[in-house]
N, C-alpha and C positions, 0 to 999 in steps of 0.2 A: 685620739689614737696617736701613739708615738711614731715618729718617722726619723730617718737619717738622711741628711743632705750633704753632698760633697760639692764644694765651691772652689773654682780656680780663678784667680784674679791676676791680670797683668796690667802693667802701667807704672806710674810713679807711686809705688806702694811699699817701698823698702827704705828704711832710714827716715821715715816721716811719722813715726808713731802709729803705724797702721795696726800692728799686732796688738798693742795694748788697747787700742780702740775696739778691735774685734773682741778681745777678751772681756772688756767691760760691757759691751753691747750684748754679747752672748749670755753673760751672767744676769743681765737685766731681764732677759727673756727666760731665765731658768733653763738654759740649754747646757748640754754636756758634750764634750768632744775636745777638739784641739785646733790650734792655728800654728802655722810655721812658715818661715821663709824658705823658698827653694831657689835654685839658680834661675828658674823661669818665672817666678812670681810668688804670690801668697796662696797657700793651700789651706782650706778650712774643712773640717768635718764637724757637724753639729747634729745632736739628737734632741728631740723634744716634741711637743704637741705640734700638729700640722699648722695651726693658725699662728703659733709663736714663730715657727720656722719661716712662714711666709712674711710675717712682719719684720723678722730679723733680716731677711733678704732685701726687702724694700728699704729698710733703715740704713743698710750699708751704703747705698747710693746717696741717701738723703742727709746722713749725718757724718760722713767720712771726714777726716781731718782736712782743713782748708788747703794745706800744702800738697795733699795727695791728689792723684788723678787716676781714674780707672779707665784703661783703654780697652779692656775686655773682661767681662764677667760671665762665666758659664757655670751652670750647676746641674746636678741631677740627683734624684732620690735613689737611695740604695738600701739594702737590708740592714736592720739594726745590729749594733755591736754592743749595746748596753754599757756605754761609758759611765764612769763614776763621777767625773767632774769635768770642768772645762779648763784646759791648761794651755800655756804657750810652750810649744815644743822647741827643742834646740834646732837651729837652722841646719838644713842640709848643706854640705860643703863638698861638692864634687870637684875633682882636680880639673876636669874638662867640662865647663858649662855647656849644656845642650844648646845647639843652635836651633832656634825656632823662628819662623817667619811670622811676624805679627800681621793680622788682618788689617785692612783699611779701616781707619777710625774716623767717626763723625767729628765735625768741627767742635772744638771745646768752647766753653762759655767765655773764656778770656779772649780767644781769637775772635769770637763773634762780637764781643764788645769793641775790639779794635776796628773791626770792619765797619762798624756804624758810628765810630767816633771821628768827626770831621777834623779833629786836631791830630789824629794819628797818621803816621806816614803810610800805613796800610789801609787807609780809608777806602772802602769799596773795592778792595783788591781781591779778585776771585781766587787767588792761590795762597791765601794766608794760612799758615799752619805753624805748629810748634812741636816740641818733643812729645806732647800729649795727644796730638791729633794729626789727621791728614792721611795722605796716601802711603801705603806700605806695600802690600802684596801685589797691587796692580802696577807698581813701578820698579820692583826689584828684578834685575836681570840675572844676578848671581850673588852668592854669598862670599865674604861677609857683607853685612848691610852697611856699605859705605856709599857716599854720593857717587863715586866713580862707577859703582856697580848698579846704578839706578838710571832711569830715563831722565834724571835731572843733571846728568854729567855734562850736558852741553851748555848749561847755564852757570856761568861763573859768578860767585857771590860778590856783591859790591862790598865796600869797606864796612858799612854799617851792619850788613847781614853777617859778614865774616866775624865781626866783633861779637855779635850775639852768639854765633855758632861756637866760638872758642871760649866764651865766658862760662865757667862752671856754675856761676850763680844765676845765669839767665835761663829762662824756661825754654829757650831755643838752643841750649847747649847740645851740640851734636844732633840737631834736628836735620836729617839728611835732605829733606825737600825744602829747606828754608829758602825763602825768596821774598822779593818785594817788587813794586812797580818798576824800579830802576833796573833790576838785574834778572827778574824772573820771567816766567811765561806770560803770555797775554792772550786775550780773546779777540776774535773777529766775527763779524756777521757776514755770511755769504748768501748769495742767491744760488739757485740750482746749477748755474753755469760757472760757479766758483768766483764770480765777481764780488770783490770786497765792498760791502755797503757801509761798514763802519768798524771802528776798532775800540778796544778797551771799554771803559764804562759807558761810552756812548753806544757801543754795540749792544750792551745789555739793555740800555734804556729803549733803544729802537726795537729790540726783540720783545720787550714788554708790550709795546704798542701793537706789534703784529699779533701777539697772542690775544690781546683785548679785542682785536678786530676779527677774530675767528680763524686765524692762520694756524698751520701746523708747523712746529719747529723741531728740527733734529738737533738735539743738544749733546755735544761731546762732554760726557760727565767723567766720573771717577774711573769706572771699569769698562766704559763703553758708551755708545750713543743711547739716548732716550728720545722718544717722540713725545712732545709736549703740546697740549691743547687745553683750552678752557673747558673744565669739567662740567660747567653749567650750560654750555652751548650745544644744544641738540644737533644743529647742523654741522658743527665742527666735529663732533664725535661720530656722527653718521658718515661724514666724509672720510675720517680716519679709518673707520671700519671698512668702507668700500675700497680705499686705496691699499690697505694692508691685508685685504682678504681675510678679515677676522670678524666673522658675522656676529657671534654672540659671546665669545669668551670674555670674561670680565677684564677690565683695565684697572691697573693700580692708580691710586689717587694720592697726590702730594698736597698737604695742607700747609699754610704759612706757619702755623703754630699749634701747640697742644690745646689751647683753649678753643680754637675753632673746631678742632677735631671733637672735643667734648660737646660742643653745640650740636654737632651733626650725628654723633655716634655714642652708643653706650661704651664707656671706658672703665674697666676695673682697675684697681691699684696696680696689679701685675701687668696689665696691658699698658698702662701709663708708663711703668718702669721700662718696658720694652721699647715704646715709642721714643723715650728720652735717652735710651742707653747709647753707649758708644757704638754699638752694632747698628742701631737705627734701622731695623728691618721693616718690611711691609708686614703689618699686623692685620689679621682678619677681624673686623669689628662689626657688631650688629648695628645697622644703620637706623637712625631715627628720621623723622620728616626733615628734609633738607632741600637745598637748591641744586644738588648734583643731578645731572641729566639721567633720566631713566635708561638711557642707552649706554651708560658706563658699565653697569652690571645688570643686564636685563633679567628680570624675574628673580633676582638674587637679593635676599635680605641682608647680606653682608657686603661690606666694602673692604677692599685691601688698601690700607692706609699707611702712609709714612709721612714724616716731616723732613724738612731740609737737612741734609747731612754733609753738604760741601758749602764753602763760602759762596760759590756762584749760585747755588740753589737759594741760599739765604737772601742774597741780593735781589734775585728775580722775584722770589715769593713775597718779600717785604713790599716791593713796589706793586705787585699784582693784587695782593690782599684777598685772593680767592683761591679755591682748590683747582688744581690742574691735573689732567691725565699725565702720568709719567710712566710710560710703558717701554718695553725693550725696543731698541732701534735695530730691527732685523726684519728679514723676510721670513715667511712662515717656515718653521722647523730649522732655521739656520741660526748659528751663534750671532750674538749682537756684534755690530760693527765697532771696531776700535780705532780705525784710521779714517781721517776726514775724506781722503780720496776714495776709499772703499765706500764710505757713507754716501758720497755724491753719486757713485755708480749704482748702489743698491737701493738707496732711499730717495733718489731723485724724483721718483714718481709718487712718493708718499708725502714728503715734507715740502713746504713752500720755501722755507729758509733754513739756514744752517748756522748755529752758533757754535763755533769751533775754537780750539786753542792749540798751541804749539808744544805742549808737553806730551811726549809720546806715551801711549799706554802699552805696557809690556805684554799683558795678558788680559783677556776678557774676564770680567767678574760681574755677574748679574746681581740684581737686588735679591736679598734673602727674603723668604716668606715664613712667617711664624703664626701659630695659632695657640691660644690658651685653651686647654682642655683639662677638666677636672683640677683646676687651679695649678696647672703645670704648663710650662713652656714646651711646645711641640714644634720642632723645626720641620717645615715641609719642603723648603728648598734652602740648602746650605751654601751660601755664596758670600757676597759682600758683608764684611763685618765679622763673619764666622769662619771663613775659609782662609788658609787651609787648617784643618783640624789636626792637631798633633797630640799623640797619646803615648805614654810609656807602656811598654809591654815586656814580658819576660823572654820572649823568643828572639834569637839572633838571625832567624831565617830572613834571607833577602828574597822578596817576592814582589810580583806585580799582580794586582787584581784589577781586571778590566771592566767589571760591572756588567750591566745588561744592555738592552737596546734603547729603552725609554728612560728619560731623566738620568742619563748616564753620568757616573762619576768614576774616577779611578783611585786606587790606593796603592801605596808602596810601603814596604817595611824594610828595616835594616838597622843594625846596631841598637837593638832593643827599642826601636821607635816605630810608630805607625803614623802615616800621614794620609789624610783623606783630601782629595782635590775639591775644588769648587764645582758647582753644577756645570756640566758640559751641555746636556740637552739630549734630544732625540737623534739617534744616529741614522736619520733617514735621507740625508742629502750628502753630496760629496764634500760640501763645506763643513758640515758638522763632523763628518768622519775625519777630515783633515785636522780639525780642532782637537778631536779625540787623540789622534796620533801625536800632535804637537804637545798636548798636555802631558802625555806619557814621557816624551823626551825632555820636556821642561822639568818635570819632577825628578827624573833620573839625574839631570844636570844639577838642579838646585841642591838635592840632598846627597849628591855624590854617591849614588848607589847603582849597581848593576844587578838586576834580579837573577837568581839562579833558577827560578821557575815562574810560570804564569798560571794563574787560576782564572777560569772563565765559566760562563754559563754552559749548560748542556745543549742548548738550542743550536743545532748545526748551522742555521741560516743567520744567526746574529752576526753583524759585522765585527763586533768585539771578539766573538769566538773565532771567526775567520782570520782576524788579525793574529790571534794567539797561535794558531797552528802554523802560521807562516814564519814564526820566530824560531831561532835555532837553539832554544832551550826547552826544558821539560814543561809540558802542559798538563795541568790537572783540571778536571771539570767537576762542578757541583751543581746539583739540581736547584733551580731558581728559588723554590719556596723553602727549602732547607737553608739556603743562604739568607733568606729573610729572617728566619728564626735565629740563626747565628748572629745576625746583625743586632737583633733585640737583646740577645744574651750579652753581647759585647757592650752595648749601650748601658745596660743595667748591672754589669759586672756580677752576673749570677752564673751558677753552674748547675748541671744536671744532678738529680733526676728532675725532669720537667715535661710539661705538655706544651708543644709549640703549635699555635693556631696561626696559619698563614693564608690570608684571603686577599686576592687581588683579581685583576682582569685576565691575565695571560701568563703562562709559564710552561715551558716544555717539560712534560712528565717523564718519569723513568719507564713508563709503559708506552711512550710515544704519543700519548694523548695530551690534551691541553688541561693542565691543572690550574687550580685557583681557589679551591675550597677545602684546604688540607689541615689535617691534625697529625702531628708527629710526636712520638715518644722519644725522648733523649734519656738514656739511662746507661747502666754499666754494660748492657748488651749492644750498645751502639744507637743507631737511629732507625726507627721503623715507622712506616706510614700506618697510623692507627685507624684513621677514619677519613672519609671525604664525602662530598655531596654526590648524589647519583648523577652519572653522566647524562648529558643531553647533547643533541646535535646542533651544529651551526651550519645551516644550509647556505652554501656559498662561501664558507670559510671566513676569511678576513673581512669580507664585505659586511658581515654581521656586526662588526665593531662600529660601523657607521649606521647601517640600516637595521636598527634594533627591533623593528617590527617583525623581522625575520626570526629573531630569537623568540619573541613572543609567540609567533606561530608554531615554532618548534615545541615550546612548552605546552601550548594548547594541544598539539598533536600527540604529545606523550600522555596527556590526561584524557584524550578522546573528545576534546571539545572543539577541535579545529574545523569540523564539518557541520557544526550545529548553527542554528540561526543566531544564537546568542554571540557566537564568535564574530559574526559579520558586523556586529555593532561595536566591536572592540578594536579591530584592526583595519587600517586603510589599505586593504589588499583586495583586488578584484578577483573574480573567479579564475581567470587564466593564471594569475600570479599564485593563487593558492594551490591550484592543481599542479603547477610546476614545482613549487616548494614541497608539496606532499610527495610527489614522485621522487624528488631528490632525497628526501628523508627515508622513504621506503627502500630505495635502491642504494642508499648510502653513497650518492654521487656528490663529491666535493662537499661532504658534510662531516667534518671532524668532530669528535666528541670532546666535551669539556665538563669539568667539575667546578667551573669558575663561579664564585659568588659575585664577582664584579659583573659578569655577563648575566647572572640571575637578576641583579639590580636593574640592568638594562631591560631585560625582558619584562619585569614587573612594571617598570615605568611605561613601557609601550602598552601593556595590557590595560593600565589605568588611563591611557590616552594622553599622557603628558607630552609625548612626542613620538614620532615614528623613526626619526633618524637624528643623530647627534652631529654637532658641528665642531666639538672638541672633546678630548679625552675626559671621561668622567662626568660629562654634562648631565646625563639622565640620572645617575646615582646622586649627584648633587641636588637635583630637583626633588628627588624622593626625600632626601635629608631635609630640605627646606620645608617640606610639609609637616615635619615634626616640631618645628619651631613653636614654642609656647603651647605645645600639646604634649601631654605625658599621662600615660596610664599603664597598667600592668597586663592588659589583655594581649593574648597571642593566639596564633593559629596552631592547630594540631599538625603533627608531622610524625614520621616513622623513622626509627633507627633500626636497620636490619643488619644481621650478621652475614658476612660473605667471606668464608674461610677465616683469615686472621684480621680482616679489615671490616670496620663498621661502615655501612652505607646510609647516608642521611637522605631519605626519600622526601623530596620537596613537593611532590605532586598533590598531596592534600592541601598544602599551602596555596598553590595556584588555583585549585578547585574552589576554595573558599573565597579567594580574592575575586575570582570571576563572578561568583554569586553575589558578593557584596557590592561589586561595581555595578552590576545590572540592577541590583536593588537600591542603587543610589545612596549607599552609605558614603559619608564624606571621605574624600581622598585623604584628608589629614588622619582620620581614624584608621583607614586601611594602612597607610604608611607607618604609623606608630606601631600597629600590630605586627606588621612585617618586620620592622626593626627589632621589636621585642622578641619575636620568634627566633631571629638569628642569635640574639643574646642568650635565649633559653637553650638553644642547641649547644652553644659553647658550654653552658653550665652542665647540661646532661652528659656530654662527652667527658667533661672534667670529672664528674661523679663516677662514671664508668671506669675511667683510667685510675682514679684515686691518687693522682699526683697533686700536691698542694700548689706547686709553682705552675702558673699558666701564662705563657708569653703570647702577646698579641702583636702580629706584624703583618705588613702588606698594605697596599693602597686603600683597602676598604676601611682601615682603621684611622684614616684621616677624617672619617665621619664622626662628628662630635657626639651626636645622639647615640649611635651604635657603640662607640667606645665607652662613653660614660655609663650607659645602661649595662654593658657587659661588666665593667669594673664593679659597679654597684651590686649586681647579682652574685658575682664571684666572691666579693668580700662578705656579703651577707651570709654566704654558705661556707665561710671559713677557708676559702681558697686565697692564694696570694697572687693577684694579677700583676704583670709587668707589661709596660708599653714604652714606646719610644720617647726620647727626650732630645738628645743632642744630634742623633743620627736620624734622618728621615725614615718614616715607616714605608714610604713608597720605594720605587726602584732606585732612588737616589742613595739608598742604603745598601744596595746589593753588593757593591765592591767591598764595603766594610765587612759584610757577612762572609763573603768569599775569603777574604784575608784571614778573618778570625777562625774560619773552619779549618784552615791549614795550620794556624797557630796551635789549635787545640788537638790536632790529629797526632 
């Protein structure tokens, strides 16, 4: 099947024979399209067979000219244009080159070689960088990108570094963070009372010994602090969980090198490209038998894996020789710490020792998270290496989009540009809300824009919405799930008419109820809600997000199974609790109604006995997905689609009835989960057939689920529909601000 891919590359890719290289490579794979130089980098569009495009993409990194360097490569699949040939287009020549802030870049191979060369003056120097790598977004205070406008301004270059910086033939020519042991930042090892235990390379060596002994280290990294511990050490991991109040949520793991990753995990060529890329994100990989502690990702067949991306990481990991936990250095729901004094205050009861440095971090930047689904890169958290996202748009509207409440990001537009921020996080604490406000001011200052309007979520209690109405400019509101669909439209550069499928956990609906299982038609008549899942009640409201057996009871109550003996075997609720919940549901006491597929996942997980309450967002849904691993069939449950005025209602009750029966009859949980997932994919297919629109967009947190997304894509394509899903913009609430902005652009 033919596909079109659009690729945008930044780095040392102009004047180095890069376009002829791309031309020859594309023709060797029989691709059609074009390549050109723009003021921002090299742009490529190529059409051809999917397998040829994938090999072309991987070969760019493997076979590029020796003198070139790729600091950023992002791509996405788009609709076909049926090009006749592959050509080198004439370069774009704008009178005013666009100012784009480059993301932080993982250490390049040449700097890595210097770090481990005993004869090099930067031997084991933790801040080695060059024009092709190193900190960018995390150290820029203002534009233009000059040293005086970065957090490196306090470090005056020595004569040797200055010579490199001014030499046009040197790879450190105008490398703004350029430094060496003589003139640059340095590291220190502290205890929790700020006592200096060691400095420079001796600090790193002592830190290694502490990690080997099972201690927890707070490491000041590129965009903030990380908590480091031996990933093989059960006691160290359990202690970290206890101190961080993080009972079961998976930890990310850093491996010394790619070969060790391959020993422990299944790694596809595309996943290997991601691990080795300049972005160097956390990649979700299927784990094989290995020595990593079972407490790293309890009950999870996947590991979130990355390899070293800074010189300091490389130095530590080479000495350690084994995987370590590398998780965000923060308190629950707060942004990661970026200052050593803040870290001592907030992480002092978590970490045993602190490996710090004296290069200030301008703004927090978490590690990015990526998953490969259906042979495509899907960004789940857009942060280090990818942020900020900068896109050309046609609109001159100056606006600020403030996102949602969970996984918050913000976006600004102006001068025909769109900028999406790094991951900010959940706005549930004063610290995270302050970071949200600071990020807004940061982007307004960096991009020299003052918005004429703000666009926010309809939910009146979201802090982002409350912030918006306090500003002295026009405020526009957009429904949460419609914003999700606009986000997917923006990501795929597609236009109506289309069917938008928006499934997640929670979103304030236009009828005041909690939406989350929505189908929208986008056409010449505007936007209409075409279908949704039958409402069910959440007894106790928000408490159901944690205590999911309450959701299960509500589902059983709707099907008439809540008072039968068989229900007693399914839920850990005593008679008193059941009577109370039944009364709440009957009298509609604090029992808001929802159409949420995310909450339906939670309820099914509880019915199956996977768990009665969750310890982190999405946990139950993840465990249902894990039951589909290495299981695949086409069986599904019966369901009903009913007409209600102009809206179709998907009745899930037959599904729950059958699941209860099969659970009692001891059908394997794997089989039940696969059938449940297949049923959801079938529902999307049936609604698509009823609507008759060929374009079907899949957005919302539920489509982070690999099995559900791939099954839905397969069914739609088999029935001649054209599915679209997320690529560069997260499908979860991290993409809401992008959808909000795009909705206004298109209005």
